[in-house]
Residue, then its C-alpha position, 0 to 999 in steps of 0.5 A: m612457311s610449311t606447316t609439315a615436316p618433311s620426310g625423315s624430320t622426326g624419328n617414329d615416335g618424334s623424339p630427339a631422344e636417343p641413346a647416345q653412341g660412341g665412334s666404334a668403327h665395327h656395326e653389327p648387323a641390325p634388323v631390317p625394316a620391312a621396307a627395305a626387306t622387299a626391296p629389290p636387288g637394286f637397293d641394298p639396305e645393309a650397304a645403304r645402313l653401313k655406308a651411312i654410319d660410316a659417313f655420320e660417324k666422321v662428323r657425329p661431333l660437329y652435330e653434337d656441339f652444334a645442338e650443344v650450342l642451339r641448347s645453350i642459346l636457348r638457355e641463355t635467352l630463356s632465363h634472360r627473359k625469366i621464362k621457365v622450362a622444365s628442361i632443355e635436352a639436347r642431341a646428336k642422333a644416334l648411329d644406329s638410329l640414322g642406319r635405320k633411316a638410311s637403310l629405307a627403301h623408297e615408298d614410291d620406287p622400292s627399288l630407290p633408297k628413301y633418302k639418296d644423301p642422308i647426311r643432308e636429307i635427314t634433318d633431326l642429326s642435331a635435335v633439342r627438346v623443351i619441355t614447358f610446365f604450361p602449355r602458355t610457355v609453348m608459345s612464348v618459347d615459339e616467339v623465342l625461337r623464332e627472334e633468336l634462330d631461322v625458322v625453316e619450318r614449322s610443325d604442330k602435331g597437335a593441330l594436325l591430329r585435331q584436324e585429322e580426328k586422331f589421338g596421339y602425342q602433341s608437339v610442335h616441330y621446328l627445323v632451325k639454323l644459326k641466324k646470318n649475324r652469328t654465323e659470322l662469327p668466329e665461334y658460330v661458322r662452322f655451323r653456317e649450313l646445318v640444320a636441327e630439329v627442336q621439339v617444344r611440349t609440355v610435360l603432360q605431353h611429353a609423357w604422353a609420348e614417352i608412355e606411347h613409344d614405350i606401349q609401341y603403338h603408332s597408329a591409332e587403326t593398329i589399336p585394339s578398341a578396348i585398348r584405343r577407347r582407355f587411349m582415347t580417355l587419357a588423352g582427354l584426361l591430359e588436354i584437360a590437365d593441361r588447360e587445368f594447370q594453365a588456369i592455376q597458373n593464370a588464378d595464381e598470378q592474378f592474385r600476386a598482382a591483386a596483393r601486391k596492389s592492395v599493399q600498394l593502397g595501404k589495404l593490408g587486411e585485404v592480403e593474406v600471407s605470401p612470400d610474393a605478398l610478403k615481399a611486396y610488403l617488406d620492400q614498401r616498409l623496410g625497402p628493397d633489398g636484392r640479397m633476399s632469395d625467394w627462398s628465404y621469403e618462402w621461409t618467412a611466410r611459413l614463419l608468419l603464419r606459425l607464429g598465428f599470422t593470417n594477413l598483412q594487417q595484423v603483421d603492420d601492426c605488430v610491427s608499427g611503432y618500431d624502428d628497423d634500423r635502431v632495432s638491427r643494431a640494437i641485436w646484432g650492432s649493425r644494420q642487417g638486411q631486409l628480412t633479419r630486420f624484419e625477424g628483429l622487429l617481430m622479435a620486438g613486438m610480440g616478445g615471449a610469444f615469438i619464441r613460444n610460436h616459432l619454428w625452432s621453438n622446440q631447440d634449446w640453442f634458439v631459445r637461448i639465443a632469442e632470450q639473449r637479444l630479447n635482453r638486448l633489446a631492453e638494455n637499449g632502451i627498447k620496449i618488447g610488445d606482447y602481439q599476439p594475433t588472432s582470427t579476430g584481431a590482435l592481442r596486446 
């Protein structure tokens, strides 16, 4: 497999994102590229530009659809595998951008066009960009691309820059086609011969590319020395930041795994209150409940911290001795979901302290309802506790 992108695979900035353009039949003359301006009479850059625009305008909707199909495949596959990314962008090449490329003369023979057949030779007529949060996810996206699509070519721009000891935006570029099994389906058959470019980069790499493009320096040799030094410093800082974000993610995953293991082993005093740890504890204590959202565990963890809890042993001490089903039926008349039952246990275990220290303790409606619920517990013969977590233990 080739490790370098073919001529014409990307724009000058390597970016697939271009302004959307309509299908107007009239096109204003574009600035003629320097290479085209020096071409001999045998090659007419303006004629080549207009001819390419006219040809592409007729088929551009097909390339727009192809880009959207690729985005849909990637979005659904990444979601199914629980691979989180910042965004997935798709576009068909802008008409003016195609025209500028088509008007370029050949580097070795200016009497000839760079692209004899622009529609076939320019490979980013359809393009997709996947922006990830972390460097490791770039590798995960690579696996998805190879499994779901036919990767014709792959080019690691960052690796090439490192080999040449240069700086610039880092991104992995792919030329892809739909696999044969997809193009045999009626909805995909029209894309059988099409090739698209896919770019994969992190959020910070994307920021670098956008800023670099805006400043419009595309070669280190053309940058004034004072600016070059600042670019180099910034490039190093962004690379360090990317690595640190990845290290933080790795550490967070290790922390979560250790907390879940401690919950399984019953070492609750070692487990700090966090959404993930709370879910593991409640799944074990009250049974799993797939209806609960990540946001709900986040909110409940915040509530526990507000109530003074710092570890899960304190939580377990507070609710021990209470039957969650009985408490739920006493307060609400029926068996409620996992987190609602847990809230009932906290109320029973803490009594008035639950109300006084609650996130909504300053809301009259909440105080009134909470007091009514405490009365229902008492009416049903459930003893109200007065548990108060402290930094050194708990008070009953």
